[in-house]
MARBAKOL-177674 format. One record per residue: residue in one letter; y, z, x of N, C-alpha, C, O in turn. Coordinates in steps of 0.02 Angstrom, whole numbers, padded with zeros to 5 digits, always signed. Each point is the difference from the previous one (the first is absolute). Example, Ala and Ser with C-alpha at 12.3 -4.5 7.8 and 13.67 -1.06 7.14 Angstrom:
BEGIN
a-00284+00390+00660+00059+00000-00045+00060+00000+00045-00001+00033+00052
s+00054-00069-00070+00059+00003+00042+00055+00037-00039+00055+00008+00025
% end
This chain:
BEGIN
m+01799+03867+05964+00057+00008+00043+00043+00058-00027+00017+00002-00059
n+00000+00045+00103+00039+00059-00019+00072-00009+00025+00012-00001+00061
l+00035-00005-00107+00070-00013+00018+00040+00063-00012-00004+00030-00054
n+00043-00010+00103+00042+00060-00008+00069-00023-00023+00040-00025+00039
e-00027+00033-00103+00063-00024-00028+00053+00053+00007-00014+00060-00004
v+00077-00081+00015+00056+00045+00010+00055-00018-00049+00013-00058-00015
a+00021+00110-00010+00056-00011-00046+00061-00023+00039+00004+00013+00060
p+00042-00047-00093+00062-00020+00035+00036+00061+00028-00010+00056-00024
p+00051-00066+00076+00029+00057+00036+00060+00034-00034+00049+00018+00034
t-00052-00008-00098+00054+00037-00034-00031+00054-00045-00055-00008-00025
k+00092+00061+00016-00024+00054-00043-00010-00024-00071-00048+00020-00034
k+00093-00062+00011-00005-00027-00068-00066-00035-00011-00033+00011-00051
h+00012-00053+00099-00061-00040-00009-00062+00043+00010-00052-00014-00029
e+00057+00066+00071-00056+00047+00007-00012+00036-00067-00057+00008-00021
r+00112+00012-00011-00007+00032-00066-00028-00049-00051-00041+00019-00043
m+00061-00082+00048-00024-00051-00045-00076-00008+00005-00035-00002-00051
v+00009-00001+00113-00073-00007+00011-00036+00061-00028-00051-00005-00034
k+00079+00064+00049-00030+00063-00024-00004+00001-00076-00050+00020-00029
h+00104-00041-00003+00003+00000-00074-00051-00050-00030-00033+00015-00049
i+00028-00074+00079-00046-00052-00025-00072+00025+00007-00041-00007-00045
k+00025+00037+00104-00067+00027+00012-00016+00055-00051-00055+00003-00026
k+00104+00039+00013-00010+00056-00048-00017-00027-00068-00043+00026-00035
n+00078-00079+00014-00013-00030-00066-00069-00031-00005-00032+00003-00052
y+00009-00034+00108-00067-00030+00000-00055+00054+00001-00054-00011-00028
k+00067+00069+00058-00049+00054+00004-00014+00032-00068-00051+00033-00008
k+00096-00041-00040-00008+00033-00065-00066-00019-00034-00031+00042-00034
d+00009-00104+00044-00062-00022-00033-00062+00008+00045-00051-00031-00012
g+00057+00073+00062-00059+00013+00043+00017-00008+00073+00053+00019+00023
k-00101-00049+00014+00007-00008+00072+00045-00061+00016+00000-00049-00036
l+00037+00055+00092+00043-00053+00022-00040-00051+00040-00031+00018+00050
t+00030-00081-00071-00038-00052+00034+00042-00032+00055+00061+00009+00003
d-00094-00047+00041+00036-00035+00054+00048-00052-00028+00054-00010+00027
d-00074-00023-00081+00044-00050-00031+00064+00033-00027+00055-00027+00007
e-00063+00084-00037+00059+00035-00028+00046+00023+00056+00061-00002-00008
k-00090+00024+00064+00041+00019+00059+00039-00061+00024+00060+00004+00014
s-00095-00060-00009+00032-00061+00024+00057-00022-00046+00052-00023+00023
i-00063+00032-00089+00053-00017-00049+00061+00044+00011+00057-00024-00003
a-00068+00088+00015+00055+00048+00011+00042-00020+00061+00061-00004-00004
y-00096-00010+00060+00036-00019+00061+00034-00068-00008+00056-00010+00023
a-00089-00038-00054+00028-00066-00011+00063+00004-00043+00050-00033+00014
t-00053+00074-00066+00059+00008-00043+00058+00029+00039+00057-00023-00007
a-00070+00074+00048+00053+00032+00039+00030-00049+00050+00061-00003+00008
w-00105-00036+00028+00025-00048+00048+00040-00056-00034+00049-00024+00027
k-00071+00003-00085+00036-00052-00037+00071+00024-00017+00048-00037+00007
n-00044+00100-00030+00065+00029-00017+00043+00007+00063+00061-00012-00002
y-00091+00031+00057+00036+00011+00063+00028-00066+00027+00056-00001+00026
n-00094-00053-00032+00021-00064+00027+00051-00036-00044+00033-00047+00022
k-00027+00070-00084+00048-00031-00045+00070+00018+00024+00018+00058+00000
k+00020-00106+00019+00068+00011+00026+00048-00001-00059+00026-00052-00020
e-00015+00110-00006+00043+00005-00059+00063+00039+00019+00016+00051-00032
s+00019-00073+00081+00061+00035+00020+00060-00041-00020-00004-00061-00008
f+00058+00093+00000+00062-00033-00017+00058+00036+00034-00004+00060+00014
e+00057-00097-00003+00059+00027+00033+00054+00012-00053+00009-00039-00046
i+00026+00095+00054+00055+00015-00045+00064-00016+00037+00012+00025+00055
d+00030-00067-00085+00064-00016+00029+00046+00060-00013+00021+00012-00057
k-00006+00027+00109+00036+00063-00008+00070-00010-00030+00022+00038-00043
s+00013-00089+00066+00069-00011-00025-00001-00019-00074+00042+00024-00039
a-00089-00068+00019-00004-00019-00071-00022+00059-00043+00025+00009-00055
h-00071+00032+00082-00022+00059-00037+00058+00050-00010+00008+00028-00054
k+00031-00018+00107+00056+00046-00003+00053-00025-00051+00026+00039-00039
a-00013-00104+00041+00049-00029-00047-00025+00007-00072+00040+00017-00044
a-00104-00029+00033-00027+00006-00068+00001+00072-00025+00015+00012-00058
s-00031+00036+00103+00001+00070-00021+00072+00023-00014+00011+00041-00045
k+00038-00065+00084+00070+00017-00013+00022-00027-00068+00034+00035-00038
k-00054-00097+00023+00018-00031-00063-00031+00039-00058+00032+00010-00052
a-00096+00011+00060-00033+00039-00052+00034+00067-00010+00007+00024-00057
k+00014+00007+00112+00035+00063-00004+00066-00008-00038+00017+00042-00042
m+00020-00095+00057+00063-00013-00034-00011-00012-00075+00038+00024-00041
r-00091-00062+00024-00015-00013-00071-00016+00066-00036+00024+00011-00055
n-00063+00032+00087-00017+00064-00030+00062+00043-00008+00007+00035-00050
l+00037-00036+00099+00062+00038-00004+00044-00026-00056+00032+00039-00036
a-00030-00105+00028+00040-00030-00053-00030+00014-00069+00037+00009-00049
k-00103-00008+00045-00033+00008-00065+00008+00070-00029+00014+00007-00059
g-00022+00045+00100-00001+00067-00028+00062+00040+00014-00002+00062-00003
n+00058-00094+00017+00060+00036+00019+00047+00010-00059+00012-00046-00038
t+00014+00107+00032+00048+00014-00054+00072-00009+00023+00046-00007-00041
n-00035+00008+00106+00068-00010+00027+00014-00075-00003-00032-00038+00036
p+00080+00017-00077+00012-00072-00009+00023-00035+00064-00017-00058+00012
n+00057+00093+00029+00026-00032+00061-00055-00011+00050-00005-00054+00030
e-00037+00104-00021-00056-00006+00047-00049-00052-00025-00029-00038+00040
k+00019+00036-00105-00046-00048-00030+00025-00072+00012-00040-00044+00018
a+00104+00033-00027+00028-00067+00010-00007-00021+00073-00017-00058+00013
a+00028+00103+00034-00007-00016+00071-00073-00016+00016-00014-00047+00038
a-00032+00085-00065-00071-00011+00013-00023-00067-00030-00039-00036+00030
e+00064+00020-00090-00017-00064-00032+00024-00058+00043-00035-00051+00007
k+00095+00058+00021+00027-00054+00041-00042-00009+00063-00015-00057+00020
k-00004+00113+00012-00040-00004+00061-00070-00026-00013-00028-00034+00042
a-00002+00051-00100-00068-00022-00015-00004-00075-00006-00048-00031+00023
g+00099+00000-00053+00002-00072-00006-00054-00027-00046-00043+00038-00024
g+00044-00102+00012-00051-00031-00041+00011+00014-00074+00045+00038-00018
p-00086-00069-00024+00008+00011-00072-00023+00070-00020-00039+00032+00036
k+00063-00010-00094-00019+00066-00025-00073-00001-00021-00024-00048-00030
l-00011+00102+00046-00069+00006-00019-00004+00040-00065+00050+00025-00025
y-00111-00020-00003-00010+00038-00062+00022+00072+00011-00019+00030+00051
g+00056-00002-00096+00023+00069+00005+00068+00006+00033+00028+00055+00002
e-00001-00109+00023+00066+00000+00031+00049-00035-00047+00007-00061+00001
e+00026+00101-00042+00046-00032-00047+00067-00011+00036+00016+00033+00050
n+00021-00078-00076+00065-00017+00028+00052+00046-00031+00011-00002-00061
s+00020+00045+00101+00047+00048-00027+00066-00033-00021+00033+00024-00046
m-00014-00078+00078+00061-00035-00017-00019-00066-00034-00031-00043+00031
k+00049+00037-00094-00017-00061-00037+00035-00060+00033+00049+00008+00037
e-00075-00066-00050+00030-00061+00026+00069-00007-00032+00007-00007-00060
m+00044+00009+00103+00069-00009-00025+00041-00034+00054-00018+00000+00059
t+00073-00027-00080+00045-00033+00048+00037+00053+00040+00000+00059-00017
y+00032-00081+00070+00039+00044+00043+00053+00036-00041+00007+00061+00006
q+00029-00099-00047+00055+00030-00039-00026+00050-00051+00030+00052-00011
e-00087-00068-00020-00029+00047-00050-00021+00064+00035+00007+00054-00028
a-00034-00060+00089-00021+00060+00037+00060+00044+00017-00003+00061-00006
i+00057-00093+00028+00061+00037+00017+00028+00034-00062+00020+00059+00001
d-00018-00096-00057+00027+00028-00063-00044+00058-00026+00026+00046-00031
a-00090-00049+00046-00046+00054-00023+00004+00062+00044-00030+00051-00016
g+00068-00056+00072+00009+00058+00042-00043-00001+00063+00002+00048+00039
w-00041-00101-00027-00041-00004+00060+00045-00016+00059+00050-00035-00007
e-00067+00061+00066+00039-00014+00061-00045-00033+00051-00058+00018+00008
l+00086-00067+00028-00036-00035+00053+00018+00032+00067+00059+00002+00018
t-00108+00022+00019+00014+00031+00065+00005-00053+00053-00011-00059-00013
g+00029+00080+00074+00006-00046+00056-00067-00032+00019-00002-00055+00027
e-00053+00091-00041-00067-00027+00016-00026-00047-00053-00054-00029+00008
g+00092+00020-00062-00022-00044-00054-00044+00034-00052-00036-00033-00037
i+00039+00099+00034-00040+00038-00048+00046+00018-00059+00056+00023+00009
w-00082-00034-00068+00038+00018-00060-00011+00073-00017-00058+00021-00008
w+00111+00017+00002-00004+00071-00018+00014+00006-00075+00047-00031-00025
p-00088+00069-00010+00011+00008-00072+00064+00039-00014+00026+00033+00044
p-00002-00036-00106+00060+00037-00017-00009+00074+00013-00051+00029-00018
q+00101+00001+00049-00003+00071+00016+00035+00040-00054+00048-00023-00030
n-00071+00083+00018+00031+00044-00048+00062+00030+00035-00007+00040+00047
t+00066-00058-00070+00061+00022+00033+00030+00063-00030+00054+00022+00021
e-00086+00008-00071+00026+00061-00030-00005+00056+00051-00049+00007+00036
t+00102+00034-00034-00002+00058+00043-00006+00062-00043+00032+00005-00053
v-00072+00041+00074-00009+00061-00038+00049+00051+00027-00004+00021+00058
t+00051+00000-00100+00051+00047+00023-00015+00070-00027+00019+00049+00032
e-00051-00043-00089-00014+00066-00025-00065+00027+00027-00045-00038+00019
k+00040+00103-00016-00059+00032+00026-00057-00006-00050+00009+00013-00060
i-00067-00033+00084-00058-00007-00045-00034+00069-00004-00014+00032+00050
s+00001-00011-00111-00035+00064-00008-00056-00009-00049+00002-00043-00044
f-00052+00083+00051-00057-00003-00044-00004+00067-00037-00028+00049+00025
p+00056-00046-00086+00004+00063-00036-00069+00030-00017-00006+00060-00009
t-00045-00102+00004-00065+00027-00018-00030+00040+00058-00044+00042-00012
f+00066-00055+00073-00028+00035+00057+00042+00061+00021-00024+00041+00039
k+00085-00035-00063+00043+00055+00019-00009+00059-00045-00006-00008-00061
k+00005+00068+00089-00001+00060-00040+00071+00014-00023+00047-00009+00038
k-00040+00031-00099+00066+00017-00024+00015+00071+00025-00034+00048-00018
v+00084-00043+00059+00018+00065+00028+00056+00029-00042+00052-00031-00009
a-00063+00092-00016+00051+00034-00041+00058+00020+00046-00010+00017+00059
e+00070-00019-00087+00058+00019+00039-00005+00073+00017-00019+00041-00041
r+00036-00025+00102-00002+00070+00021+00063+00034-00021+00056-00022+00014
k-00065+00077-00049+00058+00041-00021+00002+00061+00045-00051+00026+00021
p+00110-00004-00006+00005+00059+00043-00030+00061-00036+00011+00010-00060
e-00046+00031+00096-00031+00060-00029+00050+00057+00001+00044+00004+00042
k-00054+00039-00091+00043+00060-00002-00015+00045+00059-00057+00007+00021
a+00109+00021+00005-00010+00048+00054-00033+00063-00030+00022+00024-00053
q-00072+00002+00085-00037+00056-00027+00011+00065+00039-00035+00049-00011
d+00082-00049+00056+00012+00062+00037+00036+00051-00044+00026-00019-00053
a-00024+00082+00072+00028+00055-00040+00074-00010-00015+00022+00012-00056
g+00016-00035+00105+00072-00010-00010+00013-00054-00051+00045+00008-00042
a-00083-00063+00043+00011-00055-00048-00018+00023-00070+00035-00018-00047
r-00089+00057+00039-00019+00025-00066+00053+00047-00028+00017-00003-00060
a+00010+00046+00102+00053+00046-00022+00062-00038-00020+00033+00016-00050
r-00017-00068+00088+00059-00041-00015-00008-00034-00068+00047-00002-00039
r-00106-00026+00026-00013-00033-00065+00005+00050-00057+00027-00016-00053
a-00053+00074+00063+00002+00053-00052+00072+00018-00016+00018+00010-00058
m+00025-00004+00110+00072+00016-00012+00034-00057-00037+00042+00012-00044
k-00058-00074+00062+00030-00059-00032-00020-00001-00074+00042-00015-00043
r-00105+00031+00027-00023+00001-00069+00039+00053-00040+00020-00012-00057
k-00011+00071+00087+00036+00054-00035+00072-00021-00012+00026+00011-00055
e+00006-00041+00104+00070-00021-00007+00006-00054-00053+00047+00000-00040
h-00095-00047+00040-00001-00054-00049-00009+00029-00070+00033-00022-00048
a-00078+00069+00041-00014+00030-00065+00061+00038-00025+00014+00001-00060
k+00023+00029+00105+00060+00040-00020+00052-00046-00033+00032+00018-00049
y-00024-00080+00078+00051-00045-00028-00025-00041-00059+00038-00012-00047
v-00101-00008+00048-00026-00045-00050-00021+00037-00063+00022-00017-00055
s-00065+00066+00063-00027+00032-00059+00046+00055-00026-00008+00023-00057
g+00056-00002+00098+00047+00051-00024-00031+00069-00005+00025+00042-00038
s-00078-00027+00075-00030+00066-00006+00028+00049+00050-00021+00058+00001
% end
């Protein structure tokens, strides 16, 4: 009996049959049994109902929470980090240290922490104001003071020569 076997109606399963046949051909000629095995394997895989549904709302919520955790974990801005930690919720995971030690309300206030309207604790802020200009002397070139240059025109030279003669007349007595 000659049976015309057909692969399942998907490109994936056609490739699967082709691949299985190719592997059987390595040791010589492809037999009818080996062909049947290839088609049977492809149909078995095709008939296996391995589908699943993704709950979009739960997936979105989980990805948001993961994003908030990542934002909280690698953030250097303490205010943004605190807000992200609050939104992430749940217990701290590995790598998420607690920036504010466990302390009472009064201890937190005394230490300089402030409680915002949203219930987020802000760390103590640096209240120093910089009034003087910051300069970096290693990067500045030292500029020599500019001195006025002597006038080099003929009249100025003659005037200086007369002043020297007059000065010499009174000082040196010649």
